[in-house]
C-alpha positions, 0 to 999 in steps of 0.5 A, a space after each residue: 864673732 864671725 867677723 873676727 874670724 873673717 878678719 883673722 882669715 885675711 891676716 892669716 892669708 897675708 901672713 902665708 903670702 909673706 912668710 911662705 912666699 906664696 903666689 899673690 894669685 893663690 892668696 885670697 883667691 875669692 877676692 880680686 888681686 887689688 883687694 890685697 893692696 887694700 889690706 896690705 898696709 894694715 898687715 905691714 903696720 900691725 906687724 903680724 899682731 892679730 889685734 892690731 890688724 883687726 883694729 886697723 882693718 876696722 878703722 880703714 873700712 870705717 874710713 872707706 864708708 865715711 868717704 863713700 858717704 861724703 861722695 854721696 852727700 856731695 853728689 846730692 848737692 851738699 844735702 841729705 838726698 835719698 841715696 845718702 839717707 839710704 846709705 846711712 840707714 843700710 849700713 847699720 842694718 846689715 851690721 857686720 857684713 858692711 
């Protein structure tokens, strides 16, 4: 449940950015400014719908994880090296923090 609160916090901050015309530097101040670029497409596609934003955000994070796993696999010579194995076990172990 805490994960959903985090994602809705991101949506609420983006909502404030667009509707209250807040400064990008005052929105999600705990994250670097390029993090807004990562979250912005989900917000625009979701059209301020909380459920759509949460689903799009989760799908984007899964895509990023899959891309990183692919990079590790390629770096190991197209075989499951130690880094790939670690990543494939580590992500499920940390659960929602991923």
